[in-house]
C-alpha positions in Angstrom: 29.7 1.9 2.5 26.4 1.0 3.7 23.4 3.1 2.8 20.8 3.6 5.6 17.3 4.8 4.6 15.8 6.4 7.6 12.0 6.4 7.5 9.4 8.0 10.0 6.2 6.0 10.1 3.1 7.3 8.2 0.6 9.7 9.8 -1.8 8.7 12.8 -4.9 10.0 14.4 -2.5 11.0 17.3 -0.2 12.9 14.6 -3.3 14.8 13.3 -4.3 16.0 16.7 -0.7 16.8 18.0 -0.9 14.4 20.7 2.1 12.9 22.4 2.2 9.1 21.3 5.2 7.6 22.8 4.7 3.9 23.3 0.9 4.0 22.7 0.3 1.3 20.1 -1.5 3.2 17.4 -2.1 2.0 13.9 -1.7 4.1 10.8 -4.4 6.5 9.7 -6.1 6.4 6.3 -3.8 9.4 5.4 -0.8 7.6 6.7 -1.5 4.5 4.5 -1.7 6.8 1.6 1.5 8.4 2.4 3.3 5.0 2.8 2.1 3.6 -0.5 3.4 6.6 -2.2 6.8 6.5 -0.5 6.7 2.6 -1.4 6.8 3.8 -5.0 9.2 6.4 -4.4 11.8 4.2 -3.2 10.8 1.4 -5.5 14.3 1.2 -7.2 16.3 1.1 -3.8 18.0 -2.3 -3.5 17.2 -2.8 0.1 18.8 -5.9 1.8 17.3 -5.6 5.3 14.4 -3.9 7.1 14.5 -3.0 10.5 11.7 -1.4 12.5 10.3 -0.3 15.9 8.1 -3.1 16.9 4.9 -0.7 17.4 2.0 -1.1 15.1 2.6 2.2 13.2 6.1 1.5 12.5 5.5 -2.2 11.7 2.7 -1.4 9.3 4.9 1.2 7.4 7.9 -1.1 7.3 5.7 -4.1 6.0 4.3 -2.0 3.4 7.7 -1.1 2.2 9.1 -4.5 2.5 6.5 -6.4 0.8 7.5 -5.7 -2.8 11.0 -7.0 -2.1 9.8 -10.2 -0.1 11.7 -9.2 2.9 10.8 -9.9 6.4 10.8 -6.9 8.9 13.0 -7.2 11.8 11.3 -5.7 14.8 13.5 -3.7 17.1 12.2 -2.4 20.6 15.2 -0.4 21.0 13.8 1.9 18.3 10.4 2.7 20.0 9.7 6.4 20.5 10.5 7.9 24.0 8.0 6.6 26.7 5.9 9.6 27.9 4.4 7.9 30.7 1.4 9.8 32.0 1.7 12.3 29.3 1.0 9.9 26.4 -2.2 10.9 24.6 -2.0 14.5 25.9 -1.4 17.6 23.7 1.5 19.9 24.7 -1.0 22.4 26.0 -2.6 19.7 28.3 0.8 18.8 29.5 1.5 22.5 30.3 -1.5 22.5 32.6 -1.3 19.2 34.2 2.6 18.8 34.2 4.0 22.4 33.9 7.5 21.6 35.1 7.6 18.8 32.4 6.4 21.3 29.8 9.3 23.6 30.9 11.8 21.0 30.6 10.5 20.3 27.0 10.7 23.9 26.1 14.5 24.2 27.4 15.0 20.7 26.1 17.2 19.5 28.9 18.8 16.1 28.7 17.4 15.5 32.5 13.9 15.4 30.9 11.9 12.7 32.6 8.1 12.1 32.1 6.1 11.1 35.0 5.7 7.3 34.8 7.9 7.1 31.6 11.1 7.1 30.4 14.3 9.3 31.3 15.5 10.9 28.3 19.1 9.8 29.0 18.0 6.3 29.2 16.1 6.8 25.7 19.1 8.0 24.0 21.3 4.9 25.3 18.5 2.5 24.2 18.3 4.0 20.6 22.1 4.1 20.2 22.2 0.1 21.1 20.6 -0.5 17.8 23.8 0.6 16.1 25.5 -2.4 17.0 23.1 -4.4 14.5 24.6 -2.5 11.6 28.2 -4.1 12.0 26.7 -7.3 10.1 26.2 -5.6 6.9 28.8 -4.8 4.3 29.3 -1.7 2.1 27.0 -2.8 -0.6 23.9 -3.1 1.5 21.0 -0.7 1.7 19.3 -1.0 5.0 15.7 0.5 5.6 15.1 1.8 9.2 11.7 2.5 10.1 11.2 4.5 13.3 9.8 7.5 15.0 11.0 11.1 15.1 12.8 10.8 18.4 14.9 7.7 17.5 15.6 9.1 14.1 17.1 12.6 15.6 18.8 10.5 18.2 20.4 8.2 15.5 21.3 11.2 13.3 23.0 13.1 16.2 25.0 9.9 17.1 26.0 9.3 13.4 27.2 12.9 12.8 28.7 13.4 16.1 26.4 16.2 17.1 25.4 17.0 20.6 21.7 15.8 21.5 20.9 19.4 22.1 20.5 19.9 18.3 17.7 17.1 18.1 14.9 19.7 18.8 16.2 22.0 16.0 15.4 19.2 13.3 11.7 18.4 12.1 11.2 15.0 11.0 7.9 14.7 9.2 5.7 11.6 9.0 6.5 9.2 6.1 9.9 11.1 5.6 12.9 9.8 4.1 16.6 10.6 5.2 19.7 8.9 3.8 22.9 8.4 5.6 26.1 6.6 4.1 27.6 4.9 6.9 31.2 3.5 7.1 32.5 4.9 10.5 34.5 7.2 10.8 33.1 8.2 7.5 29.6 9.1 7.7 27.6 11.3 5.4 23.9 12.7 5.5 22.9 13.0 2.1 19.3 13.6 2.2 17.2 14.8 5.1 13.5 14.8 5.8 12.4 14.4 2.1 8.7 14.5 1.5 9.1 15.6 -2.0 7.1 12.9 -3.3 4.2 14.2 -1.5 4.0 17.2 -3.7 0.3 17.8 -3.1 0.7 16.8 0.7 -2.2 14.6 0.0 
């Protein structure tokens, strides 16, 4: 049964200021680099056989740091990108509430019909992220696969793996540089670790 290590990218300046990032191609902050360096040590004994990542800078930087000790190349996957927030990218939720109150209301109620102006429909985002799963069919039960993505895609994958309605996605918190582990052998799928940041004991 393959093990999937699901990692959210390290911290960025957008995260620190609680701004909607989406497809904005932001690099890791100094804090994010420290987080990922610690995570690299935390998972040093994991026998990772393949590394996949969203093709944005913050995820590719995170994945490259984690893959480097293993001599593995990172496989970029556009389908693992965060939801495209369109005109709302770079804004805080408070700013969205002022400029796009109808979008803020949809976010609060979390309807699957959520659609950011100039961005991506949420239903299309779910379909895009789920298309990644077909890549896992090439691996055998002894493989450990590292997947570096964003909060949205990680929750979408977890809901898909566990057979949960997507409405549960907004109830889960996925911290930056967190680790979740899934044993994946359909129809047998088990979540054995979720949002682990225990290695950041002092939270840096």
